C-alpha positions in Angstrom: -0.1 0.1 -0.1 1.2 2.8 -0.8 2.4 5.7 1.2 0.3 8.8 1.2 1.6 12.0 2.0 -1.1 14.4 1.6 0.2 15.8 -1.6 -1.1 15.6 -4.5 0.8 14.5 -7.8 1.0 16.9 -10.5 2.2 15.9 -13.8 4.6 19.3 -14.8 4.4 19.8 -18.5 7.3 21.3 -20.3 6.3 24.5 -22.1 8.7 25.2 -24.8 9.6 28.4 -25.1 11.2 29.8 -28.5 14.1 32.2 -28.2 14.1 34.4 -30.7 17.1 36.2 -32.0 17.2 39.9 -30.6 16.6 43.0 -33.2 19.5 43.9 -34.7 20.6 48.2 -34.9 23.3 49.3 -37.2 25.4 51.9 -36.1 26.0 54.6 -38.4 28.1 57.9 -38.5 27.2 61.1 -40.2 29.5 63.5 -41.9 30.3 66.9 -41.2 32.7 69.8 -41.9 34.7 69.9 -38.4 35.7 66.7 -37.1 39.1 65.6 -38.6 39.2 62.1 -40.3 42.1 61.6 -37.8 39.7 61.4 -34.6 37.1 59.3 -36.8 39.8 56.5 -36.8 40.2 57.0 -33.5 36.6 56.7 -32.6 36.3 53.8 -34.4 39.6 52.0 -33.3 38.8 52.5 -29.6 34.8 52.5 -29.6 34.5 50.1 -32.3 37.5 47.8 -31.9 37.9 48.1 -35.7 41.8 47.9 -37.2 43.2 50.8 -38.8 42.5 49.8 -42.2 38.5 48.7 -41.6 38.4 52.0 -39.6 40.1 54.1 -42.7 37.9 52.5 -45.1 34.5 53.5 -42.8 36.2 57.4 -42.2 36.6 57.1 -46.2 32.7 56.3 -46.8 31.4 58.8 -44.2 33.5 61.4 -45.8 32.7 60.6 -49.1 29.2 59.5 -49.3 28.3 61.4 -45.9 27.5 58.6 -43.7 29.2 55.0 -43.4 27.7 51.9 -40.9 30.1 51.1 -38.2 28.8 48.0 -37.5 25.2 45.6 -36.2 24.5 45.1 -32.7 21.7 44.7 -30.1 20.1 47.7 -29.0 21.7 48.1 -25.7 25.3 47.6 -27.4 24.0 50.1 -30.7 23.4 52.6 -28.1 25.7 52.7 -25.3 28.5 52.6 -28.6 26.0 55.6 -30.2 26.6 57.8 -26.5 30.5 56.6 -26.4 30.9 58.4 -30.0 28.9 61.3 -28.6 30.7 61.9 -25.5 34.3 61.5 -26.9 33.1 64.1 -29.5 32.2 66.3 -27.0 35.3 65.9 -25.0 37.0 67.0 -27.9 34.6 69.7 -29.1 33.7 68.1 -32.7 29.8 68.0 -33.8 30.7 64.0 -34.7 27.1 62.4 -35.0 26.3 59.1 -34.5 23.4 57.4 -35.1 21.1 54.0 -34.4 18.5 52.4 -37.1 17.0 49.2 -37.2 17.9 46.8 -39.9 
């Protein structure tokens, strides 16, 4: 005879949660006529961890095309990096702008 504990047995159903990928956002630098090319390369290397060649290529896109895509990140990372760009630019008194847009 089974021992009665007064606790009803419950069967837990496994619920299958579907994890969706986080939404992605582009970080884009916008050209202006005051921020130096050297500073843009410096920002790309320091904040976005680009190599010298990658940073130079992106800087030239910004200079020639008016904007350049720096990378694609989840929202929190993209927003943080954009704020770091704005903060670094303010410290050096450059009007460099950085925008974040959904992919």
